C-alpha positions in Angstrom: 2.7 -3.3 -3.1 -0.9 -2.4 -3.5 -3.4 -5.1 -4.1 -4.7 -3.3 -7.2 -3.8 -3.2 -10.8 -2.2 -0.3 -12.7 -3.9 1.3 -15.7 -6.5 4.0 -16.2 -9.5 1.6 -16.5 -8.3 -0.2 -13.3 -8.0 3.0 -11.4 -11.4 4.1 -12.5 -12.9 0.9 -11.3 -11.0 1.1 -8.0 -12.3 4.6 -7.3 -15.9 3.5 -8.3 -15.5 0.5 -5.9 -14.4 2.8 -3.0 -17.6 4.9 -3.5 -20.1 2.1 -4.0 -18.8 -0.4 -1.6 -15.9 0.7 0.4 -16.2 -2.1 3.1 -15.5 -4.7 0.3 -12.5 -2.9 -1.3 -9.7 -5.3 -1.5 -6.7 -3.1 -0.9 -6.2 -2.1 2.7 -3.0 -0.1 1.9 -4.9 2.0 -0.7 -7.7 2.6 1.8 -5.2 3.7 4.4 -3.2 6.1 2.2 -5.8 7.4 -0.2 -9.3 8.8 -0.3 -11.5 8.2 -3.2 -9.6 10.5 -5.5 -6.6 11.7 -3.8 -3.6 10.8 -1.4 -4.5 11.5 2.2 -2.8 14.7 3.5 -1.3 13.2 6.6 0.1 10.2 4.6 1.5 12.6 1.9 3.2 14.8 4.5 4.8 11.7 6.1 5.9 10.3 2.8 7.4 13.6 1.6 9.2 14.4 4.9 10.5 10.9 5.6 14.2 9.9 5.3 13.0 6.6 3.8 12.6 6.4 0.1 9.2 5.0 -0.9 8.5 3.3 -4.2 4.9 2.3 -4.8 3.8 -0.5 -7.2 0.7 -2.1 -8.2 0.5 -5.9 -7.9 0.6 -6.6 -11.6 3.6 -4.4 -12.2 5.5 -6.0 -9.2 4.7 -9.5 -10.4 6.2 -8.7 -13.8 9.5 -8.0 -12.2 9.6 -10.2 -9.1 8.6 -13.5 -7.8 5.7 -13.4 -5.3 6.0 -16.8 -3.7 4.2 -16.6 -0.4 3.2 -12.9 -0.7 -0.3 -11.8 0.0 -1.1 -8.5 -1.3 -1.2 -5.6 -0.2 2.2 -5.7 1.4 5.0 -3.3 2.4 8.5 -4.6 1.7 12.0 -3.2 2.3 14.6 -3.6 -0.3 17.8 -5.4 0.7 21.0 -6.5 -1.0 19.5 -9.8 -2.0 15.8 -9.2 -2.5 13.1 -8.0 -0.1 12.0 -8.3 3.5 8.5 -7.9 4.7 7.8 -4.9 6.8 3.9 -5.1 7.0 1.9 -8.1 5.8 -1.7 -8.0 4.4 -3.2 -9.1 7.7 -1.3 -6.4 9.7 -2.4 -3.7 7.2 -6.0 -4.9 7.5 -5.8 -4.5 11.2 -5.0 -0.8 11.0 -7.7 1.8 11.4 -6.1 4.9 10.0 -3.1 6.4 8.2 -1.9 7.6 11.5 -1.7 4.1 12.8 0.2 3.0 9.6 2.7 5.9 10.0 3.3 5.1 13.7 3.9 1.4 12.9 6.2 2.2 9.9 8.2 4.6 12.3 8.6 1.6 14.6 9.6 -0.9 12.1 11.7 1.0 9.6 13.4 3.8 11.5 
């Protein structure tokens, strides 16, 4: 789940924030997987060629459907029979320096 809101206006403001003040941008997952305007190629290639199905949601859309008790966003979850398990927490995502590190960690945790 991205720590961002869905909607055209929110996306515009997010992109503007990435340009004006990238160090204060609040979604580490977005920063790892996307540039200012587009999804990063290495990430896109990984996602498209993975055997894992990825579903991406913005925070507000996720919260409409699910309880967020104890979740800090952004977060990567794995769907299970009875809910979700946490794959990567917000602090783990914040510690990563590149999409390559994210991909390596996901390969260790999910595959």
